[in-house]
C-alpha positions as CSV (number, residue, x, y, z in Angstrom):
1,M,-27.3,3.5,-14.7
2,P,-27.8,2.8,-11.0
3,K,-30.5,4.7,-9.1
4,K,-29.1,7.9,-7.6
5,L,-29.6,7.9,-3.9
6,S,-30.6,11.1,-2.2
7,F,-28.7,12.9,0.5
8,N,-31.9,13.1,2.6
9,E,-32.2,9.3,2.5
10,W,-28.6,8.9,3.7
11,N,-29.1,11.7,6.3
12,S,-31.8,9.7,8.0
13,W,-29.4,6.7,8.4
14,Y,-26.6,9.0,9.5
15,H,-28.7,10.6,12.3
16,K,-29.9,7.2,13.5
17,I,-26.2,6.0,13.6
18,I,-24.8,9.0,15.5
19,K,-27.6,8.9,18.0
20,D,-27.1,5.2,18.6
21,F,-23.3,5.5,19.1
22,G,-23.3,8.9,20.8
23,Y,-21.3,10.5,18.0
24,S,-21.3,14.3,17.4
25,E,-22.4,15.8,14.1
26,D,-20.5,18.9,15.0
27,T,-17.1,17.1,15.3
28,D,-17.9,15.2,12.1
29,T,-18.4,18.5,10.3
30,E,-15.2,19.9,11.9
31,A,-13.3,16.9,10.5
32,A,-14.7,17.5,7.0
33,L,-13.6,21.1,7.2
34,V,-10.1,20.1,8.3
35,L,-9.9,17.7,5.4
36,E,-11.2,20.3,3.0
37,K,-8.4,22.7,4.1
38,I,-5.8,20.0,3.7
39,L,-7.0,19.2,0.1
40,G,-7.2,22.9,-0.7
41,D,-5.1,22.7,-4.0
42,Q,-7.1,19.9,-5.5
43,N,-9.5,20.2,-8.5
44,P,-12.7,18.3,-7.4
45,K,-13.8,17.7,-11.0
46,E,-10.6,16.0,-11.8
47,Q,-10.9,13.8,-8.6
48,L,-14.4,12.7,-9.6
49,N,-13.3,12.0,-13.1
50,L,-10.5,9.7,-11.9
51,L,-12.9,7.7,-9.8
52,K,-15.4,7.5,-12.7
53,E,-12.6,6.2,-15.0
54,K,-11.8,3.4,-12.6
55,I,-15.4,2.4,-11.8
56,H,-18.0,3.3,-14.4
57,N,-19.5,0.4,-16.2
58,K,-16.9,-2.0,-14.8
59,C,-16.8,-5.0,-12.6
60,V,-15.6,-3.8,-9.2
61,L,-14.1,-6.2,-6.6
62,I,-14.1,-5.0,-3.0
63,Y,-12.0,-6.5,-0.3
64,G,-13.1,-6.3,3.3
65,C,-11.0,-7.2,6.4
66,G,-12.9,-10.3,7.5
67,P,-11.2,-13.6,8.5
68,S,-11.8,-15.0,5.0
69,L,-9.7,-12.3,3.3
70,E,-6.4,-14.2,2.7
71,R,-8.3,-17.3,1.5
72,N,-10.4,-15.1,-0.8
73,I,-7.4,-13.4,-2.3
74,S,-5.8,-16.7,-3.1
75,E,-9.0,-17.9,-4.7
76,I,-9.4,-14.7,-6.7
77,K,-5.9,-14.9,-8.0
78,R,-6.3,-18.5,-9.0
79,I,-9.3,-17.8,-11.2
80,G,-7.9,-14.4,-12.4
81,L,-10.7,-12.1,-11.2
82,N,-8.1,-9.6,-10.0
83,K,-7.0,-9.1,-13.6
84,I,-10.5,-8.2,-15.0
85,C,-12.0,-6.2,-12.1
86,T,-11.2,-2.8,-10.6
87,Q,-10.1,-3.6,-7.1
88,I,-11.1,-1.5,-4.1
89,A,-9.5,-2.2,-0.7
90,A,-11.3,-1.3,2.6
91,D,-8.5,0.2,4.7
92,G,-6.5,-2.7,6.3
93,A,-7.2,-5.1,3.4
94,T,-4.6,-3.0,1.6
95,S,-1.9,-4.8,3.6
96,A,-3.1,-8.2,2.7
97,L,-3.2,-7.3,-1.0
98,L,0.3,-5.8,-1.0
99,K,1.6,-9.1,0.5
100,E,0.3,-10.7,-2.6
101,N,1.8,-8.1,-4.9
102,I,-1.6,-6.6,-5.7
103,V,-1.9,-2.8,-5.7
104,P,-5.6,-1.9,-5.5
105,E,-6.8,0.8,-7.8
106,I,-8.7,2.5,-4.9
107,I,-8.5,2.4,-1.2
108,V,-11.3,3.5,1.1
109,S,-9.9,4.4,4.5
110,D,-10.4,6.4,7.7
111,L,-6.7,6.0,8.4
112,D,-6.8,3.4,11.1
113,G,-5.1,0.8,8.9
114,R,-1.3,0.3,8.6
115,I,-0.3,3.8,7.5
116,E,3.0,2.7,5.9
117,D,1.0,0.4,3.6
118,L,-1.5,3.0,2.7
119,I,1.4,5.4,1.8
120,S,3.1,2.6,-0.2
121,A,0.0,1.7,-2.2
122,N,-0.8,5.4,-2.8
123,S,2.7,5.9,-4.1
124,K,2.2,3.0,-6.5
125,G,-1.0,4.4,-8.0
126,S,-3.8,3.6,-5.6
127,I,-6.4,6.4,-5.2
128,L,-6.8,7.0,-1.5
129,V,-10.4,7.9,-0.7
130,V,-9.9,9.2,2.8
131,H,-12.9,9.6,5.2
132,A,-13.2,12.4,7.8
133,H,-15.1,11.8,11.0
134,G,-14.9,13.2,14.5
135,D,-12.5,10.6,15.8
136,N,-9.8,10.9,13.2
137,I,-9.0,14.6,13.0
138,P,-5.4,14.1,14.4
139,A,-4.8,11.3,11.8
140,L,-6.1,13.6,9.0
141,K,-3.6,16.3,10.1
142,S,-0.7,13.9,10.5
143,Y,-1.0,11.7,7.4
144,V,-3.1,13.1,4.5
145,G,-0.4,15.7,3.6
146,K,2.2,12.9,3.5
147,M,0.4,10.9,0.8
148,P,2.4,11.0,-2.4
149,G,-0.4,10.1,-4.8
150,V,-4.0,11.0,-5.5
151,V,-6.2,11.6,-2.4
152,V,-10.0,12.1,-2.5
153,G,-11.9,13.3,0.6
154,T,-15.2,12.0,2.0
155,T,-17.5,12.9,4.9
156,Q,-20.6,11.5,6.6
157,T,-22.1,15.0,6.8
158,K,-23.0,17.7,4.2
159,P,-20.5,17.5,1.3
160,L,-18.1,20.4,0.7
161,T,-16.3,21.5,-2.4
162,R,-13.5,18.9,-2.2
163,V,-14.9,16.5,0.4
164,F,-17.7,14.4,-1.0
165,N,-20.4,12.2,0.5
166,F,-21.0,8.9,-1.4
167,F,-22.8,7.5,1.7
168,G,-21.9,4.6,4.0
169,F,-20.6,4.2,7.5
170,T,-17.8,1.6,7.8
171,D,-14.9,1.4,5.3
172,G,-16.4,-1.7,3.8
173,D,-19.9,-0.5,3.1
174,R,-18.6,2.9,2.0
175,A,-16.6,1.1,-0.6
176,I,-19.7,-0.5,-1.9
177,F,-21.6,2.8,-2.0
178,L,-18.7,4.4,-3.8
179,A,-18.8,1.6,-6.5
180,H,-22.5,2.1,-6.8
181,A,-22.3,5.9,-7.0
182,F,-19.9,5.7,-10.0
183,G,-21.9,3.2,-11.9
184,A,-20.2,-0.2,-11.5
185,H,-22.1,-2.8,-13.5
186,T,-21.2,-5.6,-11.0
187,I,-19.9,-5.4,-7.4
188,L,-18.1,-8.4,-6.0
189,L,-17.4,-8.7,-2.3
190,A,-14.5,-10.6,-0.7
191,G,-13.6,-10.8,3.0
192,F,-17.1,-9.6,4.0
193,D,-17.7,-12.2,6.7
194,L,-19.6,-9.8,9.0
195,G,-19.5,-12.7,11.5
196,E,-18.4,-13.1,15.1
197,R,-14.7,-13.0,14.5
198,V,-12.6,-9.9,13.5
199,G,-10.0,-10.4,10.8
200,K,-6.3,-9.8,11.6
201,Y,-6.1,-7.0,9.0
202,S,-8.9,-5.0,10.7
203,K,-6.3,-3.2,12.9
204,P,-2.5,-2.8,12.6
205,E,-2.0,-4.2,16.1
206,Y,-3.8,-7.5,15.4
207,K,-1.6,-10.5,14.7
208,E,-4.5,-12.9,14.3
209,E,-8.2,-13.0,14.0
210,T,-9.9,-12.1,17.3
211,A,-13.3,-12.1,19.0
212,M,-15.8,-9.4,18.1
213,T,-16.2,-6.5,20.6
214,P,-19.8,-5.2,21.2
215,T,-19.0,-1.9,19.5
216,K,-17.5,-3.7,16.4
217,R,-20.5,-6.0,16.3
218,K,-22.9,-3.0,16.3
219,K,-20.8,-1.3,13.5
220,L,-21.0,-4.4,11.4
221,E,-24.7,-4.7,12.0
222,Y,-25.1,-1.2,10.6
223,A,-22.8,-2.1,7.7
224,K,-25.0,-5.1,6.9
225,E,-28.2,-3.0,7.1
226,L,-26.8,-0.4,4.9
227,I,-25.7,-2.9,2.3
228,K,-29.1,-4.5,2.5
229,W,-30.7,-1.1,1.9
230,L,-28.5,-0.3,-1.1
231,A,-29.3,-3.7,-2.6
232,S,-33.0,-2.9,-2.3
233,Q,-32.5,0.4,-4.1
234,T,-30.5,-0.7,-7.1
235,N,-30.4,-3.0,-10.1
236,T,-26.6,-3.3,-9.9
237,L,-25.5,-6.9,-9.4
238,I,-23.9,-7.4,-6.0
239,V,-22.4,-10.8,-5.2
240,N,-20.7,-11.9,-2.0
241,L,-17.8,-14.3,-2.8
242,T,-16.6,-14.6,0.8
243,G,-18.1,-18.1,1.3
244,A,-18.3,-17.7,5.1
245,G,-19.9,-15.6,7.7
246,E,-23.3,-14.1,7.6
247,V,-25.8,-13.8,4.7
248,I,-26.6,-10.2,3.7
249,P,-30.3,-10.1,2.7
250,G,-30.7,-9.1,-1.0
251,I,-27.1,-10.0,-1.8
252,K,-26.3,-13.0,-3.9
253,N,-23.8,-15.5,-2.5
254,L,-21.5,-17.7,-4.5
255,K,-20.2,-20.8,-2.8
256,W,-18.3,-22.1,-5.8
257,I,-15.0,-20.4,-4.7
258,T,-13.4,-23.0,-2.5
């Protein structure tokens, strides 16, 4: 079993992040309470069991939204990894997967990806792990109730009855923390460039990869540091298959996918 990380350990990271970005813990907490109310009819034990069933003691393949995503999906399909691993999409990566007729088992999202694709995948069986933070309260109110399938809530702050905290900041690194929390034996990363270009699936309005903004760069630096921290705390095998972008300390890289 992977080492269980403590809330206090995460909370130190969280307060560093919100101080650096000027975010409000109060509005993050408000967002969690909004999501808790929306998910009021759900049985939290059943939600956790569904995630455990998909992840525990399995190989988990996580798709980020970096520029290498489409190439990585093609490579993964060619060697059949998509057929033997549980697949988790970080938000906008869902759109790229659906184009290849792949429905991920789980989607980790704060609802700034293409909503129609999130709804479509959720209707086809993807568990939507939706994240509440101070900036997405209107999206939570507009879209969570429209999801036709299973929805699990997460927060950056103190967990509630139906809104959990598996740790992490961006969609990509939260997906890794989720896989770790539920005991994946191997975590494979695709589309995790974390470089100077933003992939076209990062935002619905992007038509092609684009230059990194300073804010996006800072977010990805925190993602990188959080993944590095997790790798230092666990014996779970984490391998980056992206084949491009930056090296994450403590994470194995495989260059054989070409």
